[in-house]
C-alpha positions in Angstrom: 2.3 28.0 -13.8 0.5 25.9 -10.8 -0.5 22.2 -11.7 -4.2 21.2 -11.8 -4.8 17.8 -9.9 -7.9 15.9 -9.3 -9.6 17.8 -6.1 -11.4 14.5 -5.2 -8.5 12.5 -4.9 -6.9 12.4 -1.1 -3.5 11.4 -1.8 -1.1 10.4 -4.9 2.1 10.2 -5.9 3.5 12.2 -8.8 7.2 12.0 -10.3 8.1 10.0 -7.2 6.6 12.5 -4.8 3.5 12.0 -2.4 1.2 14.9 -3.1 -1.6 15.1 -0.3 -4.8 17.2 -0.3 -5.0 18.9 2.9 -8.6 19.5 2.8 -9.2 15.2 2.6 -6.2 13.5 3.4 -5.4 11.8 6.8 -2.2 10.8 8.4 -3.6 7.0 6.8 -3.4 8.7 3.4 0.1 9.4 3.9 1.3 5.8 5.1 -0.9 4.3 2.2 1.1 6.4 -0.7 4.7 5.7 1.2 4.0 2.1 1.1 3.4 2.1 -2.9 6.7 3.9 -2.9 8.5 1.4 -0.8 6.8 -1.3 -2.5 8.1 0.1 -5.7 11.6 0.0 -4.3 11.2 -3.5 -3.2 9.4 -4.8 -6.7 12.4 -3.0 -8.6 15.1 -4.8 -6.6 13.5 -8.1 -5.9 10.5 -8.9 -7.6 10.0 -12.5 -6.1 10.2 -11.1 -2.4 8.0 -8.2 -3.7 5.3 -11.0 -5.1 5.7 -13.2 -1.8 5.4 -10.3 0.7 1.8 -9.2 -1.5 0.7 -12.5 -1.6 1.2 -13.2 1.7 -0.5 -10.3 3.2 -3.7 -10.7 0.6 -4.1 -14.3 2.3 -4.7 -12.6 5.9 -6.2 -9.6 4.8 -9.8 -8.9 6.5 -12.7 -9.5 4.1 -13.6 -5.9 4.2 -10.5 -5.1 2.5 -10.5 -7.6 0.2 -14.1 -6.6 -0.8 -13.1 -2.4 -0.9 -10.3 -3.5 -3.3 -12.1 -5.5 -5.5 -15.0 -2.8 -5.5 -12.7 -0.2 -6.0 -9.9 -1.4 -8.1 -11.9 -4.0 -10.3 -9.7 -2.9 -13.4 -6.1 -3.5 -12.0 -4.2 -7.1 -12.5 -3.8 -9.2 -9.5 -0.9 -7.9 -8.5 -1.8 -4.5 -8.4 -5.0 -5.2 -6.3 -2.7 -7.4 -4.0 -0.7 -4.5 -3.5 -3.4 -1.9 -3.0 -4.7 -4.2 -0.2 -1.5 -4.1 1.2 -1.4 -0.3 1.7 -4.6 0.2 2.2 -4.3 -2.1 5.4 -0.5 -0.7 6.4 -1.9 2.9 6.1 -4.5 2.0 8.7 -2.0 -0.3 11.0 0.6 2.8 11.0 -2.1 5.3 11.7 -4.6 3.7 13.9 -2.4 0.6 15.2 -5.1 -2.0 13.9 -3.9 -5.3 12.9 -4.1 -9.0 13.2 -1.6 -10.6 14.6 -1.1 -12.7 11.4 -0.9 -9.4 9.2 1.7 -7.9 12.1 3.6 -11.0 11.9 4.0 -10.5 8.0 4.9 -6.9 8.3 7.5 -7.4 10.5 9.2 -10.1 8.3 9.0 -7.4 5.4 12.0 -6.0 6.7 13.9 -9.4 5.8 12.4 -9.1 2.0 13.5 -5.9 1.7 17.2 -6.3 2.8 17.3 -9.3 0.7 16.2 -7.3 -2.4 19.3 -4.2 -1.8 
């Protein structure tokens, strides 16, 4: 039996697999969802590193990203909002190459947080 999905969703994670709506999703959506998987790994291995990373990113996100997250994820706890801000901006960064210098530094530093968590 074929599973039914929310046809308005561009992309989501189901059973640790990224599901893309090929009529709506872009490369940005793929990287957005992939970032959730990476952050989930970090969160399981190094919760302090995870929190440090998402807090650091949240503090330098462009206001349009924070406004988007607050408007679209108002029901989520703050840690989840910060993660959504991270993956929203990371998806844009990877697909479009758009990033502030501060945010670029933080993403580069995230590699050491992932290594610390292993």
